[in-house]
N, C-alpha and C positions, 0 to 999 in steps of 0.2 A: 773117303766113303769107298765103298769100291762098288763097281759096277756090278748092275743086275745081272741075271744069265738070262735068254731066251731071245727068240727072235722075232716076236707078236712087237707091231709096229709104238704098240703102250709102251715096253719094257724098252727100242731102240730107242725111243722120243728121253724117256725117264735119261737112258744112261749118255744124251747129248748134251740135256739140261745141267747135268748132273759135273760132268768135263768143263761146259764153257763156264759156270761157275768156280771154274777151277783156276780160269785165265785161258785156258787153250781157243785158239781162233774157229769156228764156225766150222770150214772145213774140216780140221784138225781130226774135230771132235765129230763129226758124222763119219767119217774117216776110223775112228777108232771104236765108236759105237756100232757100228755094220761088222768088225771084224771079231768084236766081242763073240754077236751074234752070231755069227759065220755067215754072213754074205756079204756079196761084192756091190758095189756103189751103180746105182743105177744109171743104165744108160743114155745119151741126152738122144734129141731127137736130130737128125738130119733134114 
């Protein structure tokens, strides 16, 4: 199933779930979903 286009939290979340259902590790699924949405990974707190 192809990933959905869009950058809303709902679409990104659905894309993460889709990737994880296909056996990707969580970190990789997040990276793929954010890349498709055109966003960068949030920076951690220092």
